[in-house]
C-alpha positions in Angstrom: 100.3 -79.1 9.4 102.0 -76.2 7.3 101.3 -75.6 3.7 103.2 -73.7 1.4 101.3 -70.1 0.0 102.4 -67.3 -1.8 99.7 -66.1 -3.3 95.7 -66.4 -2.3 92.6 -67.0 -4.3 90.7 -63.7 -4.1 88.1 -63.8 -0.6 89.5 -66.9 0.6 91.4 -65.0 3.2 89.1 -66.0 6.4 90.8 -67.7 9.6 91.7 -71.5 9.0 89.8 -71.5 12.9 86.1 -70.0 11.0 86.0 -71.4 7.6 83.8 -74.0 6.9 85.5 -74.9 3.7 89.5 -75.0 3.1 91.1 -74.4 0.1 94.3 -76.2 -0.4 96.7 -77.1 -3.8 98.2 -80.5 -4.6 100.6 -79.3 -7.4 101.6 -83.2 -8.8 101.4 -84.6 -12.5 104.2 -87.4 -11.9 101.6 -89.6 -13.9 100.3 -87.3 -16.4 100.1 -89.9 -20.0 100.3 -87.5 -22.2 101.4 -83.2 -21.8 103.1 -82.8 -18.0 102.6 -79.1 -16.7 99.1 -79.2 -14.0 101.4 -78.9 -11.0 101.6 -75.8 -11.8 97.9 -74.5 -12.0 97.3 -73.9 -8.4 99.2 -70.8 -8.3 98.3 -69.1 -11.7 94.5 -70.3 -10.6 95.4 -68.1 -7.5 97.1 -65.0 -9.7 94.2 -65.4 -12.0 91.4 -65.0 -10.0 92.4 -61.2 -9.3 90.9 -60.9 -12.5 87.5 -61.9 -11.4 85.5 -60.4 -8.9 84.3 -62.6 -5.7 80.6 -61.9 -6.5 78.8 -64.5 -8.5 76.3 -62.9 -10.8 75.7 -66.6 -11.7 74.6 -67.8 -8.2 74.2 -64.4 -6.4 76.0 -64.8 -3.9 79.7 -63.2 -2.9 82.7 -65.0 -1.6 83.1 -61.9 0.6 79.6 -63.5 2.4 81.6 -66.6 3.0 84.1 -68.0 4.9 86.8 -69.9 2.7 90.7 -70.6 4.1 93.3 -70.3 1.6 95.6 -72.7 3.1 98.3 -72.9 0.2 99.5 -76.0 -1.4 101.4 -78.8 0.3 104.7 -79.4 -0.1 104.9 -82.3 -2.0 108.5 -84.3 -2.7 109.4 -85.6 -6.7 109.8 -88.6 -7.6 107.4 -90.7 -5.1 104.0 -90.9 -6.2 103.4 -92.9 -2.8 104.2 -90.3 -0.1 102.7 -87.8 -2.0 99.5 -89.7 -2.0 99.9 -90.1 2.0 101.2 -86.1 2.3 97.6 -85.4 0.6 95.6 -87.9 2.6 97.4 -87.0 5.5 95.9 -83.8 5.2 92.1 -83.8 3.7 92.3 -86.3 7.8 93.6 -83.0 8.9 90.8 -81.0 7.6 87.8 -83.6 8.1 89.2 -84.5 12.0 88.1 -80.7 12.1 85.0 -79.6 10.9 86.4 -78.3 7.4 85.2 -79.2 3.6 88.3 -79.8 1.9 88.4 -78.0 -1.6 91.4 -79.1 -3.9 93.3 -78.1 -6.9 95.1 -80.3 -8.7 97.3 -80.9 -9.8 96.3 -84.3 -12.1 93.1 -86.9 -12.2 95.6 -88.9 -9.7 95.8 -86.8 -6.4 92.2 -87.0 -6.0 92.4 -90.9 -4.7 93.6 -89.9 -1.4 91.2 -86.7 -0.7 87.9 -89.3 -1.9 89.7 -92.4 0.4 89.4 -89.5 3.4 86.4 -88.4 3.0 85.2 -92.5 2.7 86.2 -93.1 6.4 83.9 -90.5 7.8 81.6 -90.8 4.8 80.8 -94.4 5.0 77.8 -93.9 2.7 79.5 -91.1 0.3 78.8 -90.7 -3.7 81.0 -89.4 -6.2 79.7 -87.4 -9.3 82.9 -87.5 -12.5 82.9 -85.3 -14.1 85.8 -85.6 -16.7 85.8 -86.3 -20.7 87.9 -89.5 -20.2 86.5 -92.6 -18.0 89.6 -93.0 -15.8 88.3 -96.5 -15.3 91.6 -98.5 -16.8 92.9 -101.1 -13.9 96.3 -100.5 -15.1 98.2 -97.2 -17.2 101.0 -99.5 -19.0 101.3 -101.0 -15.8 101.1 -98.9 -13.3 97.8 -99.8 -10.8 98.5 -95.6 -10.1 97.7 -93.5 -12.6 95.5 -90.9 -13.3 93.7 -93.5 -16.1 93.3 -95.0 -13.1 91.6 -93.2 -10.6 88.4 -93.9 -11.1 88.8 -97.0 -11.0 90.8 -97.1 -7.7 88.1 -95.1 -5.9 85.9 -98.1 -7.5 88.0 -100.2 -6.1 86.5 -99.5 -1.7 83.7 -97.6 -3.1 82.0 -100.8 -5.1 79.0 -100.7 -7.9 76.2 -97.5 -7.8 78.3 -95.1 -6.0 80.3 -93.2 -8.6 78.5 -91.2 -11.4 80.6 -90.2 -14.4 79.0 -87.0 -16.9 80.8 -85.5 -19.9 82.5 -89.2 -20.9 83.7 -88.9 -24.4 87.0 -91.0 -24.3 88.1 -94.4 -23.1 88.9 -97.8 -24.2 86.5 -99.8 -25.4 86.9 -101.9 -22.4 86.3 -99.0 -20.1 83.3 -98.2 -21.2 81.5 -102.3 -21.3 82.9 -102.7 -17.8 80.7 -99.2 -17.2 77.9 -99.5 -19.2 77.3 -103.0 -20.0 78.3 -104.7 -17.0 76.6 -101.5 -14.7 80.1 -100.8 -12.4 79.3 -96.7 -12.4 76.7 -95.0 -14.4 77.8 -93.6 -16.9 76.6 -90.2 -19.3 78.3 -90.4 -22.5 79.3 -87.2 -24.0 76.7 -84.2 -22.0 75.1 -84.2 -18.8 71.2 -84.6 -19.3 70.6 -86.6 -16.8 72.5 -85.0 -14.1 68.9 -83.8 -12.6 67.6 -87.3 -12.4 70.8 -88.3 -10.7 70.7 -85.5 -8.6 67.0 -86.7 -7.3 68.6 -89.6 -6.7 71.6 -88.6 -4.1 69.9 -85.9 -2.9 69.8 -87.3 0.9 73.7 -88.8 0.2 76.6 -86.8 1.3 78.3 -86.3 -2.1 82.2 -85.7 -3.6 82.5 -83.8 -6.4 85.8 -84.4 -8.5 85.7 -82.0 -12.1 88.5 -82.9 -14.9 88.1 -79.3 -16.3 88.7 -81.3 -20.2 85.4 -82.1 -19.9 85.3 -78.4 -21.8 85.4 -78.3 -24.9 89.4 -77.0 -26.3 88.0 -74.8 -28.4 87.1 -72.7 -24.6 89.8 -74.7 -22.7 93.3 -76.1 -24.7 95.4 -75.9 -21.5 95.4 -79.1 -20.5 97.0 -81.9 -20.5 94.8 -83.9 -22.6 92.9 -81.7 -25.0 89.4 -84.0 -26.2 87.3 -82.2 -29.0 83.3 -82.8 -28.2 83.2 -81.2 -24.8 80.9 -79.1 -22.8 80.6 -74.8 -22.8 81.1 -72.8 -20.1 78.1 -72.5 -20.0 77.4 -76.1 -20.0 79.5 -75.8 -16.4 77.6 -73.3 -14.8 73.9 -75.2 -16.0 76.0 -78.6 -13.9 76.9 -76.0 -10.7 73.8 -74.8 -10.8 72.2 -78.0 -11.0 74.1 -79.2 -8.1 73.3 -76.3 -5.8 71.4 -78.1 -2.6 72.9 -81.1 -2.6 75.0 -82.5 0.6 78.5 -82.3 -1.0 80.9 -82.4 1.6 84.2 -82.1 -1.0 85.7 -81.8 -4.3 88.1 -80.3 -6.4 88.9 -79.2 -9.5 92.0 -80.6 -11.5 93.9 -80.9 -15.0 94.6 -77.5 -16.0 98.0 -76.7 -17.2 98.4 -73.5 -18.0 101.2 -73.2 -19.7 99.7 -74.4 -23.1 97.2 -71.8 -23.0 99.5 -68.9 -23.8 96.2 -66.1 -24.0 95.3 -67.3 -20.4 91.8 -67.9 -20.7 92.0 -72.0 -20.1 93.3 -70.5 -16.8 90.2 -67.5 -16.3 88.4 -70.1 -17.0 89.5 -72.6 -14.3 89.7 -70.2 -12.0 85.4 -69.0 -12.7 85.2 -73.0 -12.8 86.6 -72.7 -9.1 84.8 -69.7 -7.7 81.0 -71.2 -8.6 81.6 -75.0 -7.3 83.2 -73.1 -4.0 79.7 -70.5 -3.8 77.6 -74.0 -4.0 79.3 -75.2 -0.9 
């Protein structure tokens, strides 16, 4: 499947055949409930990546020493979210059939659903680590079952209990928190990630999918997102999270919900690019 690729993330210019990780963009924000614009994130992140180095002093690793292929963006249709989700799942299926780890740049959070669905077909015991400001556990949003506000509930529909671990959550309906905490359908660590080490120890022998909604970060350092939520974590917290995940059997991941045009300083895009670099290096 040919993707559109105008720019390449720094250090991700290895060939598809030799690479273990394939980076791709899913520029879709068609169910955004507040401020649209996350469809512009993949290209902006790639451009900003050239303000970084390929070397991470945090992890003492260099992208130049690893095999990552930036495939570009999926050419997604406008106005038909079902066709969009089918296209994303089709590409994720293609990667998994070829033994690659999918690493996706969103886009809004709904784009996570088809990738996890594809991963689940190959790894029946997969667990999901979800980092976000929002629960995303609604059964529907304004009558729509497929929304960035329902994505984790949609994933739970096929994974079931005991397979989804949520961190940084500080916003959602009372019913969502009750469903997660009191009824025990997902594990939820409100506001932070202090229980992450225990969960990592618990799931260390499982295949893991990691989804990072960048609005887990506090809007004082990351205002460029569709639904900014005060009370978030710092960039150094994000680094600590990624270091804690290092060593897990991560078989796929994504970074979503940068809406770059809401931060004219460009800082939010720079933060997103650096988070993506560190995530790549723990894969």
